[in-house]
C-alpha positions as CSV (number, residue, x, y, z in Angstrom):
1,M,-2.9,-11.3,21.4
2,R,-6.2,-12.3,23.0
3,L,-8.7,-14.1,20.9
4,T,-11.2,-11.2,21.4
5,D,-8.6,-8.7,20.1
6,R,-7.9,-10.8,17.1
7,L,-11.6,-11.2,16.3
8,S,-12.1,-7.4,16.8
9,A,-9.3,-6.6,14.4
10,T,-10.5,-9.1,11.8
11,L,-14.1,-7.6,12.0
12,M,-12.7,-4.1,11.6
13,H,-10.6,-5.1,8.6
14,A,-13.5,-7.0,7.0
15,T,-16.0,-4.1,7.3
16,A,-13.7,-1.1,6.7
17,R,-14.8,-0.6,3.1
18,W,-18.3,0.3,4.4
19,T,-17.5,2.0,7.7
20,V,-14.3,4.1,7.1
21,R,-14.8,7.5,5.6
22,Y,-11.7,9.5,4.4
23,G,-13.6,12.5,3.1
24,E,-14.5,13.5,-0.4
25,E,-11.1,15.1,-1.1
26,L,-9.3,11.8,-0.5
27,R,-11.8,9.5,-2.1
28,F,-9.9,9.2,-5.3
29,A,-6.4,10.1,-4.0
30,G,-3.8,8.4,-6.1
31,S,-6.3,7.2,-8.7
32,D,-4.2,9.1,-11.3
33,L,-1.2,6.9,-10.5
34,P,-0.3,3.9,-12.7
35,D,-0.6,0.5,-11.2
36,P,2.5,-0.5,-9.2
37,R,5.0,-3.0,-10.5
38,R,5.7,-5.7,-7.9
39,R,9.4,-6.4,-7.6
40,R,11.3,-8.8,-5.3
41,F,14.8,-8.3,-3.9
42,D,17.1,-10.7,-2.2
43,T,18.2,-9.7,1.3
44,R,20.1,-11.4,4.1
45,H,16.6,-12.2,5.6
46,G,15.2,-13.7,2.4
47,R,13.3,-12.3,-0.5
48,V,11.4,-9.0,0.1
49,A,8.6,-7.6,-2.0
50,A,8.5,-4.0,-3.1
51,Y,6.1,-2.0,-5.2
52,E,7.5,0.5,-7.7
53,Y,5.3,3.4,-8.9
54,V,6.6,5.1,-12.0
55,P,5.0,8.3,-13.3
56,E,3.6,8.0,-16.8
57,G,6.1,9.0,-19.4
58,A,9.1,8.6,-17.1
59,T,12.2,6.8,-18.4
60,A,14.5,4.4,-16.6
61,G,17.1,6.2,-14.4
62,E,15.1,9.3,-14.1
63,G,14.9,10.8,-10.6
64,P,14.3,11.8,-8.0
65,V,13.4,8.6,-6.0
66,H,11.4,8.4,-2.8
67,V,11.9,5.2,-0.7
68,H,9.2,4.6,1.8
69,L,9.8,1.8,4.3
70,H,6.3,0.8,5.4
71,G,5.5,-1.6,8.1
72,G,1.7,-1.0,8.5
73,A,-1.5,-1.0,6.7
74,W,-2.0,0.8,3.4
75,L,-5.0,3.2,3.3
76,M,-4.9,4.5,-0.2
77,R,-3.6,3.2,-3.4
78,H,-2.7,0.0,-1.7
79,P,-1.6,-3.3,-3.2
80,G,-4.0,-5.7,-1.5
81,M,-5.1,-4.3,1.8
């Protein structure tokens, strides 16, 4: 990656909170969710972090489960974007 590309990406990331608009209907999307629980799992490639969102009032072992393998930036309800 060229230095100018890296600087451009860093600037976009740093200013996104003031420049990116999602629309009013998405402004508080996910705000009704509880905070995620950070978990770590051992894999053959080392420890991997995962975030677990559990609906309020749910009990252990209750389903269904949705597994989302994510390799990019979080836009909403993100843990540390």
